C-alpha positions, -999 to 999 in steps of 0.1 A, spaced: 473 615 -487 460 607 -454 439 576 -443 400 573 -444 405 570 -405 411 606 -396 396 626 -428 375 660 -422 347 654 -443 328 689 -446 288 690 -454 279 731 -461 243 729 -459 235 705 -439 204 725 -425 185 707 -454 172 682 -424 157 660 -458 188 660 -479 214 660 -451 195 626 -436 203 605 -457 236 618 -462 246 618 -434 232 578 -423 254 567 -450 289 578 -439 270 564 -402 265 529 -422 291 530 -435 324 507 -414 349 524 -433 345 551 -427 337 554 -383 373 579 -375 361 606 -392 350 638 -381 321 650 -403 313 691 -395 281 709 -404 278 736 -417 249 763 -424 236 800 -424 204 789 -404 208 780 -362 180 766 -359 183 740 -394 215 739 -383 208 728 -346 181 701 -355 206 684 -385 236 683 -353 209 668 -327 197 644 -354 236 631 -364 247 631 -327 216 611 -313 223 588 -344 258 579 -346 255 573 -308 221 548 -314 245 528 -342 276 530 -325 299 545 -348 328 567 -336 322 599 -360 325 626 -350 300 656 -355 311 690 -352 287 724 -364 298 755 -372 281 785 -393 312 800 -401 323 781 -437 365 794 -433 359 778 -405 343 744 -417 365 740 -452 398 744 -433 419 718 -436 387 696 -451 400 661 -474 358 667 -485 332 693 -490 301 678 -497 281 715 -515 244 712 -510 240 746 -494 203 759 -518 208 794 -541 192 822 -532 181 799 -493 153 779 -483 126 813 -479 127 821 -513 118 784 -520 94 787 -499 79 818 -512 74 805 -551 57 776 -539 
């Protein structure tokens, strides 16, 4: 088993800013997870870029050494992952917006 200092954590469906921001903040402020790599994955470029920007900015401001990566390629994201968080919405955000 690899040590927590070099763990790869993958967040599928990371484009949900409300849900992902809470988890990302928890990862950043956890002193035991400072040298991990967090991969953000989403099918929506705009949402993925927003969450990636928030994540890197917050980590930098907090002084965290967590490394964030982003990709739309799920296979690339989960390759070699130690932990995978799946928060992807079935049918996507568009479906739920139409249902409102």
